[in-house]
C-alpha positions in Angstrom: 4.0 -4.5 -18.0 4.4 -7.7 -15.9 1.7 -10.4 -15.7 1.3 -12.1 -12.3 -0.6 -12.8 -9.2 -1.1 -10.1 -6.5 -2.9 -11.5 -3.4 -3.9 -9.0 -0.7 -4.8 -9.8 2.9 -6.4 -7.2 5.2 -7.1 -7.7 8.9 -8.9 -5.5 11.3 -7.8 -5.7 14.9 -10.6 -4.0 16.8 -12.0 -0.6 15.9 -8.8 1.4 15.4 -6.0 -0.9 14.2 -5.7 -2.7 10.8 -3.0 -4.7 9.0 -2.4 -5.1 5.3 -0.1 -7.5 3.4 0.0 -7.3 -0.3 2.4 -9.4 -2.4 3.0 -10.2 -6.0 4.7 -12.7 -8.1 5.4 -12.4 -11.8 5.9 -14.7 -14.8 8.9 -13.1 -16.3 9.3 -10.0 -18.5 6.9 -9.3 -21.4 9.7 -10.0 -23.9 10.7 -13.2 -22.1 7.7 -14.9 -20.5 8.4 -17.8 -18.1 6.4 -20.5 -16.5 8.5 -20.2 -13.3 7.1 -17.7 -10.7 9.4 -14.9 -9.6 9.2 -12.6 -6.6 7.8 -9.1 -7.7 6.9 -7.2 -4.5 5.7 -7.4 -0.9 4.0 -4.6 1.0 3.1 -4.8 4.7 1.4 -2.0 6.6 0.1 -1.3 10.1 -2.6 1.4 10.4 -3.9 3.2 13.5 -7.1 5.3 12.7 -9.2 7.6 14.7 -11.8 10.2 13.6 -10.6 10.3 10.0 -6.9 10.5 10.8 -4.6 7.5 10.2 -1.1 7.0 11.4 0.7 4.3 9.3 4.0 2.4 9.1 4.7 0.3 6.0 7.5 -1.7 4.6 7.9 -2.2 0.9 10.1 -4.8 -0.8 10.3 -4.4 -4.6 12.2 -6.9 -6.7 15.9 -6.8 -5.7 15.8 -3.2 -4.3 16.5 -2.6 -0.6 13.5 -2.5 1.8 11.7 0.8 2.1 10.4 1.8 5.5 7.7 4.4 5.2 5.9 6.1 8.2 2.9 8.2 7.2 -0.2 10.1 8.2 -3.5 10.7 6.3 -6.9 12.3 6.8 -10.1 11.2 5.2 -13.4 13.1 5.0 -16.8 12.0 3.5 -17.8 14.0 0.5 -21.2 12.4 0.2 -22.8 9.1 1.1 -20.8 7.2 -1.5 -17.6 9.2 -1.8 -14.6 9.9 0.5 -11.6 12.1 -0.1 -8.2 11.5 1.4 -5.0 13.5 1.7 -1.8 12.1 3.1 2.0 12.1 3.3 4.5 9.3 3.7 8.2 9.5 4.2 10.6 7.0 2.6 13.3 6.6 5.3 15.9 5.0 3.1 15.6 7.4 0.2 14.9 10.4 2.4 11.9 11.4 0.2 8.5 12.7 1.0 5.5 11.3 -0.9 2.3 13.3 -1.0 -1.0 11.7 -2.0 -4.6 12.7 -2.6 -7.4 10.4 -3.6 -11.2 10.3 -4.1 -12.9 6.9 -3.6 -16.4 6.1 -4.7 -18.3 3.1 -3.3 -21.1 1.4 -5.2 
């Protein structure tokens, strides 16, 4: 496991559009800790949502790997006043792989 800093910035542009940028730096490998910060990852996404549906386009840059471009779609429904369920699918253009996801989120 790496130890590092992972700042995240979210920005809502009106009622239907949002942006997310999430990046991380690390301080070396567990066996070889360093004081010098190293690039770990960067994730940037654009989201267009309407009535529970979200169209997304994200770019992931992880360490020295090539960029991943990932368009996707998801659907969220409220389960109760504090809980939402989401199902979605993303496509990794470079690897030609489909990623399915399902989640349940509880808000306190």
